[in-house]
N, CA, C and O atoms as CSV, one atom per row, in Angstrom:
chain,resi,resn,atom,element,x,y,z
A,1,MET,N,N,8.604,3.675,-15.440
A,1,MET,CA,C,9.037,2.650,-15.873
A,1,MET,C,C,9.239,0.993,-14.439
A,1,MET,O,O,8.516,0.006,-14.304
A,2,ARG,N,N,10.791,1.499,-13.501
A,2,ARG,CA,C,11.431,0.418,-12.740
A,2,ARG,C,C,10.396,0.823,-11.857
A,2,ARG,O,O,10.034,-0.096,-11.123
A,3,GLY,N,N,9.813,1.878,-11.692
A,3,GLY,CA,C,8.829,2.407,-10.329
A,3,GLY,C,C,7.780,0.961,-10.404
A,3,GLY,O,O,7.730,0.063,-9.564
A,4,PHE,N,N,7.050,1.066,-11.589
A,4,PHE,CA,C,6.133,0.186,-12.019
A,4,PHE,C,C,6.383,-1.372,-11.402
A,4,PHE,O,O,5.820,-2.212,-10.700
A,5,HIS,N,N,7.699,-1.142,-12.209
A,5,HIS,CA,C,8.027,-2.816,-11.930
A,5,HIS,C,C,7.944,-3.329,-10.446
A,5,HIS,O,O,7.235,-4.087,-9.785
A,6,LEU,N,N,9.491,-2.187,-10.193
A,6,LEU,CA,C,9.903,-2.660,-8.450
A,6,LEU,C,C,8.466,-2.495,-7.610
A,6,LEU,O,O,8.229,-3.429,-6.844
A,7,LEU,N,N,7.794,-1.761,-7.647
A,7,LEU,CA,C,6.526,-1.409,-6.652
A,7,LEU,C,C,4.517,-2.157,-6.482
A,7,LEU,O,O,3.525,-2.137,-5.754
A,8,GLU,N,N,5.261,-2.906,-8.239
A,8,GLU,CA,C,4.137,-3.031,-8.613
A,8,GLU,C,C,4.307,-4.659,-8.984
A,8,GLU,O,O,3.552,-5.610,-9.184
A,9,ARG,N,N,5.375,-4.474,-8.962
A,9,ARG,CA,C,6.252,-6.557,-9.523
A,9,ARG,C,C,4.905,-6.296,-10.892
A,9,ARG,O,O,3.812,-6.857,-10.823
A,10,LEU,N,N,5.230,-5.528,-11.831
A,10,LEU,CA,C,4.453,-5.867,-13.495
A,10,LEU,C,C,5.422,-5.487,-13.886
A,10,LEU,O,O,6.228,-4.626,-13.533
A,11,SER,N,N,5.317,-6.361,-14.881
A,11,SER,CA,C,6.377,-6.963,-16.271
A,11,SER,C,C,6.492,-5.576,-16.466
A,11,SER,O,O,5.949,-4.485,-16.296
A,12,TRP,N,N,7.835,-6.387,-17.073
A,12,TRP,CA,C,8.534,-4.327,-18.474
A,12,TRP,C,C,7.914,-4.365,-19.353
A,12,TRP,O,O,7.991,-3.316,-19.992
A,13,ILE,N,N,7.133,-5.241,-19.865
A,13,ILE,CA,C,6.002,-4.399,-21.242
A,13,ILE,C,C,4.901,-3.684,-20.578
A,13,ILE,O,O,4.625,-2.556,-20.986
A,14,ASP,N,N,4.034,-4.359,-19.309
A,14,ASP,CA,C,3.015,-3.829,-18.787
A,14,ASP,C,C,3.375,-2.084,-17.731
A,14,ASP,O,O,2.576,-1.217,-17.375
A,15,SER,N,N,5.281,-2.214,-17.479
A,15,SER,CA,C,5.275,-0.852,-16.634
A,15,SER,C,C,5.314,-0.194,-17.689
A,15,SER,O,O,4.491,0.721,-17.706
A,16,PHE,N,N,6.416,-0.361,-19.260
A,16,PHE,CA,C,6.195,0.762,-20.478
A,16,PHE,C,C,5.116,0.792,-20.633
A,16,PHE,O,O,5.002,2.004,-20.817
A,17,LEU,N,N,3.769,0.262,-20.747
A,17,LEU,CA,C,2.583,0.494,-21.121
A,17,LEU,C,C,1.700,1.421,-20.278
A,17,LEU,O,O,0.865,2.123,-20.849
A,18,ASN,N,N,1.842,1.459,-18.949
A,18,ASN,CA,C,1.317,2.248,-17.458
A,18,ASN,C,C,1.810,3.374,-17.786
A,18,ASN,O,O,1.062,4.315,-18.050
A,19,ALA,N,N,3.093,3.483,-17.830
A,19,ALA,CA,C,4.507,4.816,-17.820
A,19,ALA,C,C,3.384,5.270,-19.722
A,19,ALA,O,O,2.187,5.412,-19.973
A,20,ALA,N,N,3.881,5.293,-20.047
A,20,ALA,CA,C,3.411,5.585,-21.788
A,20,ALA,C,C,1.949,6.442,-21.570
A,20,ALA,O,O,1.777,7.577,-22.017
A,21,ILE,N,N,0.890,5.644,-20.765
A,21,ILE,CA,C,-0.249,5.974,-21.416
A,21,ILE,C,C,-0.766,6.904,-20.020
A,21,ILE,O,O,-1.661,7.744,-19.924
A,22,LEU,N,N,0.175,6.381,-19.033
A,22,LEU,CA,C,-0.179,7.603,-17.664
A,22,LEU,C,C,0.588,8.971,-18.126
A,22,LEU,O,O,0.226,9.943,-17.463
A,23,MET,N,N,1.531,9.239,-19.083
A,23,MET,CA,C,2.356,10.052,-19.039
A,23,MET,C,C,1.436,10.581,-20.538
A,23,MET,O,O,1.852,11.680,-20.907
A,24,GLY,N,N,0.649,10.194,-21.165
A,24,GLY,CA,C,-0.237,10.392,-22.144
A,24,GLY,C,C,-1.729,11.096,-21.511
A,24,GLY,O,O,-2.807,11.370,-22.037
A,25,GLY,N,N,-1.341,11.189,-20.521
A,25,GLY,CA,C,-2.944,11.897,-19.678
A,25,GLY,C,C,-4.220,11.198,-19.507
A,25,GLY,O,O,-5.261,11.747,-19.147
A,26,ILE,N,N,-4.037,9.559,-19.872
A,26,ILE,CA,C,-4.995,8.706,-20.266
A,26,ILE,C,C,-5.338,8.185,-18.640
A,26,ILE,O,O,-6.469,7.996,-18.194
A,27,GLY,N,N,-4.455,8.068,-18.134
A,27,GLY,CA,C,-4.346,7.182,-17.094
A,27,GLY,C,C,-4.159,5.666,-16.783
A,27,GLY,O,O,-4.002,5.155,-17.892
A,28,LEU,N,N,-4.096,4.681,-15.830
A,28,LEU,CA,C,-3.709,3.559,-15.403
A,28,LEU,C,C,-4.341,2.017,-16.543
A,28,LEU,O,O,-5.498,2.039,-16.963
A,29,VAL,N,N,-3.781,1.319,-16.743
A,29,VAL,CA,C,-4.063,0.061,-17.318
A,29,VAL,C,C,-3.797,-0.812,-16.462
A,29,VAL,O,O,-4.483,-1.833,-16.510
A,30,SER,N,N,-2.945,-0.734,-15.617
A,30,SER,CA,C,-3.251,-2.157,-14.899
A,30,SER,C,C,-3.598,-1.363,-13.155
A,30,SER,O,O,-3.161,-0.320,-12.668
A,31,SER,N,N,-4.283,-2.109,-12.753
A,31,SER,CA,C,-4.365,-1.631,-11.277
A,31,SER,C,C,-4.122,-1.776,-10.311
A,31,SER,O,O,-4.168,-2.940,-9.914
A,32,LEU,N,N,-3.826,-0.985,-9.602
A,32,LEU,CA,C,-2.503,-0.830,-8.674
A,32,LEU,C,C,-2.767,-1.379,-7.216
A,32,LEU,O,O,-3.863,-1.116,-6.720
A,33,ASN,N,N,-1.792,-2.172,-6.436
A,33,ASN,CA,C,-2.433,-3.078,-5.293
A,33,ASN,C,C,-1.668,-2.430,-4.275
A,33,ASN,O,O,-2.507,-2.128,-3.427
A,34,THR,N,N,-0.342,-1.979,-3.811
A,34,THR,CA,C,0.331,-1.527,-2.817
A,34,THR,C,C,-0.077,0.161,-3.031
A,34,THR,O,O,-0.556,0.895,-3.895
A,35,ASN,N,N,0.556,0.242,-1.376
A,35,ASN,CA,C,0.181,2.434,-1.385
A,35,ASN,C,C,1.330,2.232,-2.119
A,35,ASN,O,O,1.126,1.646,-3.183
A,36,ALA,N,N,2.557,2.556,-1.870
A,36,ALA,CA,C,3.812,2.444,-2.177
A,36,ALA,C,C,3.561,2.679,-4.371
A,36,ALA,O,O,4.133,3.517,-5.069
A,37,GLY,N,N,2.754,1.826,-4.740
A,37,GLY,CA,C,2.702,1.797,-6.049
A,37,GLY,C,C,1.683,2.953,-6.375
A,37,GLY,O,O,1.783,3.790,-7.272
A,38,LYS,N,N,0.286,2.755,-5.078
A,38,LYS,CA,C,-0.654,4.503,-5.799
A,38,LYS,C,C,0.188,5.771,-6.008
A,38,LYS,O,O,0.068,6.588,-6.920
A,39,LEU,N,N,1.474,5.783,-4.511
A,39,LEU,CA,C,1.526,7.000,-4.387
A,39,LEU,C,C,2.657,7.690,-5.503
A,39,LEU,O,O,2.983,8.852,-5.749
A,40,PHE,N,N,3.076,6.343,-6.041
A,40,PHE,CA,C,5.021,6.644,-7.312
A,40,PHE,C,C,3.542,6.692,-8.511
A,40,PHE,O,O,3.898,7.038,-9.637
A,41,ALA,N,N,2.644,6.516,-8.432
A,41,ALA,CA,C,1.413,6.408,-9.679
A,41,ALA,C,C,0.852,7.626,-9.779
A,41,ALA,O,O,0.379,8.089,-10.816
A,42,GLY,N,N,0.901,8.314,-8.425
A,42,GLY,CA,C,0.216,9.914,-8.351
A,42,GLY,C,C,1.240,11.236,-8.574
A,42,GLY,O,O,0.862,12.345,-8.951
A,43,ILE,N,N,2.879,10.784,-8.195
A,43,ILE,CA,C,3.432,11.529,-8.004
A,43,ILE,C,C,3.939,11.740,-9.654
A,43,ILE,O,O,4.105,12.755,-10.331
A,44,TYR,N,N,4.066,10.549,-9.893
A,44,TYR,CA,C,4.172,10.613,-11.510
A,44,TYR,C,C,3.887,11.023,-12.230
A,44,TYR,O,O,4.634,11.549,-13.056
A,45,ALA,N,N,1.949,10.975,-12.325
A,45,ALA,CA,C,1.649,11.701,-12.720
A,45,ALA,C,C,1.396,13.431,-12.882
A,45,ALA,O,O,1.022,14.219,-13.751
A,46,LEU,N,N,1.746,13.448,-11.802
A,46,LEU,CA,C,1.954,15.470,-11.765
A,46,LEU,C,C,3.096,15.522,-12.079
A,46,LEU,O,O,3.334,16.562,-12.694
A,47,TYR,N,N,4.203,14.685,-11.908
A,47,TYR,CA,C,4.896,15.010,-12.992
A,47,TYR,C,C,5.702,15.357,-14.407
A,47,TYR,O,O,6.609,16.071,-14.834
A,48,CYS,N,N,4.610,14.219,-14.896
A,48,CYS,CA,C,4.429,14.460,-16.242
A,48,CYS,C,C,3.480,15.605,-16.889
A,48,CYS,O,O,3.583,16.155,-17.986
A,49,CYS,N,N,2.517,15.791,-15.853
A,49,CYS,CA,C,1.694,17.309,-16.044
A,49,CYS,C,C,2.643,18.352,-15.814
A,49,CYS,O,O,2.380,19.236,-16.629
A,50,LEU,N,N,3.376,18.604,-15.280
A,50,LEU,CA,C,4.450,19.625,-14.788
A,50,LEU,C,C,5.491,19.929,-15.982
A,50,LEU,O,O,5.975,21.031,-16.237
A,51,VAL,N,N,5.730,18.724,-16.655
A,51,VAL,CA,C,6.611,18.533,-17.361
A,51,VAL,C,C,5.872,19.425,-18.913
A,51,VAL,O,O,6.244,20.541,-19.274
A,52,GLU,N,N,5.014,18.762,-19.476
A,52,GLU,CA,C,3.999,19.180,-20.312
A,52,GLU,C,C,3.595,20.616,-20.355
A,52,GLU,O,O,3.612,21.285,-21.388
A,53,ILE,N,N,3.127,21.184,-18.850
A,53,ILE,CA,C,3.531,22.694,-18.796
A,53,ILE,C,C,4.498,23.754,-19.217
A,53,ILE,O,O,4.397,24.895,-19.666
A,54,VAL,N,N,5.419,22.989,-18.917
A,54,VAL,CA,C,6.826,23.548,-18.739
A,54,VAL,C,C,7.216,23.621,-20.152
A,54,VAL,O,O,7.268,24.768,-20.595
A,55,ALA,N,N,7.558,22.484,-21.124
A,55,ALA,CA,C,7.205,22.644,-22.118
A,55,ALA,C,C,6.220,23.296,-23.586
A,55,ALA,O,O,6.547,23.534,-24.748
A,56,ILE,N,N,5.121,23.396,-22.955
A,56,ILE,CA,C,4.525,24.449,-24.143
A,56,ILE,C,C,5.112,25.530,-23.466
A,56,ILE,O,O,6.063,26.123,-23.974
A,57,GLY,N,N,4.544,25.924,-22.123
A,57,GLY,CA,C,5.153,27.391,-21.916
A,57,GLY,C,C,6.910,27.920,-22.621
A,57,GLY,O,O,7.224,29.040,-23.024
A,58,ILE,N,N,7.736,26.724,-22.564
A,58,ILE,CA,C,8.773,27.286,-23.453
A,58,ILE,C,C,8.762,27.155,-24.736
A,58,ILE,O,O,9.659,27.739,-25.343
A,59,LEU,N,N,7.667,26.290,-25.593
A,59,LEU,CA,C,7.187,26.437,-27.009
A,59,LEU,C,C,6.619,27.714,-27.386
A,59,LEU,O,O,6.927,28.346,-28.397
A,60,VAL,N,N,5.561,28.136,-26.296
A,60,VAL,CA,C,4.590,29.222,-27.226
A,60,VAL,C,C,5.440,30.766,-26.455
A,60,VAL,O,O,4.839,31.759,-26.863
A,61,ALA,N,N,6.339,31.066,-25.728
A,61,ALA,CA,C,6.773,32.121,-24.969
A,61,ALA,C,C,7.323,32.744,-26.121
A,61,ALA,O,O,6.759,33.836,-26.176
A,62,PRO,N,N,8.049,32.656,-26.991
A,62,PRO,CA,C,8.362,33.693,-28.311
A,62,PRO,C,C,7.136,33.792,-29.091
A,62,PRO,O,O,7.064,34.980,-29.405
A,63,ILE,N,N,6.182,33.200,-29.546
A,63,ILE,CA,C,4.992,33.307,-30.578
A,63,ILE,C,C,4.285,34.780,-29.907
A,63,ILE,O,O,4.079,35.864,-30.452
A,64,VAL,N,N,3.976,34.242,-28.273
A,64,VAL,CA,C,3.242,35.518,-27.243
A,64,VAL,C,C,3.880,36.640,-27.512
A,64,VAL,O,O,3.380,37.727,-27.799
A,65,HIS,N,N,5.246,36.293,-27.392
A,65,HIS,CA,C,6.339,37.200,-27.131
A,65,HIS,C,C,6.138,38.334,-28.227
A,65,HIS,O,O,5.975,39.525,-27.962
A,66,ARG,N,N,6.181,37.702,-29.668
A,66,ARG,CA,C,6.185,38.693,-30.823
A,66,ARG,C,C,4.880,38.944,-30.856
A,66,ARG,O,O,4.714,40.161,-30.940
A,67,PHE,N,N,3.682,38.243,-30.824
A,67,PHE,CA,C,2.369,38.795,-30.535
A,67,PHE,C,C,2.679,40.324,-29.746
A,67,PHE,O,O,3.297,41.329,-30.096
A,68,LEU,N,N,2.188,40.080,-28.944
A,68,LEU,CA,C,2.728,41.275,-27.779
A,68,LEU,C,C,3.053,42.297,-28.532
A,68,LEU,O,O,2.557,43.419,-28.433
A,69,HIS,N,N,4.130,41.864,-29.529
A,69,HIS,CA,C,4.938,43.156,-29.444
A,69,HIS,C,C,4.079,44.240,-31.031
A,69,HIS,O,O,4.100,45.395,-31.459
A,70,ASN,N,N,3.685,43.425,-31.239
A,70,ASN,CA,C,2.880,44.264,-32.044
A,70,ASN,C,C,1.710,45.198,-31.530
A,70,ASN,O,O,0.913,45.762,-32.280
A,71,PHE,N,N,1.712,45.293,-30.041
A,71,PHE,CA,C,0.442,46.315,-29.306
A,71,PHE,C,C,1.210,47.127,-28.292
A,71,PHE,O,O,0.925,47.617,-27.199
A,72,HIS,N,N,2.594,47.081,-29.269
A,72,HIS,CA,C,3.479,47.927,-28.412
A,72,HIS,C,C,3.083,49.460,-28.132
A,72,HIS,O,O,3.260,50.105,-29.166
A,73,ILE,N,N,2.777,49.970,-27.458
A,73,ILE,CA,C,2.564,51.805,-27.145
A,73,ILE,C,C,3.568,52.211,-26.756
A,73,ILE,O,O,4.233,51.711,-25.849
A,74,GLU,N,N,3.857,53.284,-27.452
A,74,GLU,CA,C,4.994,54.505,-26.702
A,74,GLU,C,C,4.262,55.119,-25.286
A,74,GLU,O,O,3.258,55.830,-25.332
A,75,ALA,N,N,4.862,54.767,-24.172
A,75,ALA,CA,C,4.570,56.075,-22.925
A,75,ALA,C,C,5.066,57.180,-23.053
A,75,ALA,O,O,6.240,57.507,-23.230
A,76,SER,N,N,3.652,58.090,-22.909
A,76,SER,CA,C,4.512,59.583,-23.328
A,76,SER,C,C,4.959,59.868,-22.311
A,76,SER,O,O,4.537,59.490,-21.218
A,77,ARG,N,N,6.108,60.753,-22.565
A,77,ARG,CA,C,7.099,61.118,-21.171
A,77,ARG,C,C,6.589,62.407,-20.811
A,77,ARG,O,O,6.378,62.838,-21.944
A,78,LYS,N,N,6.285,63.214,-20.134
A,78,LYS,CA,C,6.291,64.220,-19.020
A,78,LYS,C,C,7.814,64.501,-18.366
A,78,LYS,O,O,8.563,63.859,-17.629
A,79,GLU,N,N,7.878,66.110,-19.189
A,79,GLU,CA,C,9.363,66.272,-19.423
A,79,GLU,C,C,9.143,67.532,-18.141
A,79,GLU,O,O,10.106,68.193,-17.753
């Protein structure tokens, strides 16, 4: 929010709306006028996407791990 407020001179409400909509993956509501604001929005979008992927990985990993245990096959050892 602070980035949109400082770089694009948006009000706090518009900054909140842009940040929330961008985090949801929909896009921006207000058009960006400065290069710094455009760069901030791009980096912020990539950061939000990365955080979402990591969070989904953390939540899904135990389920996938348990699922893979069902197909565990003991390796035969040559002695």
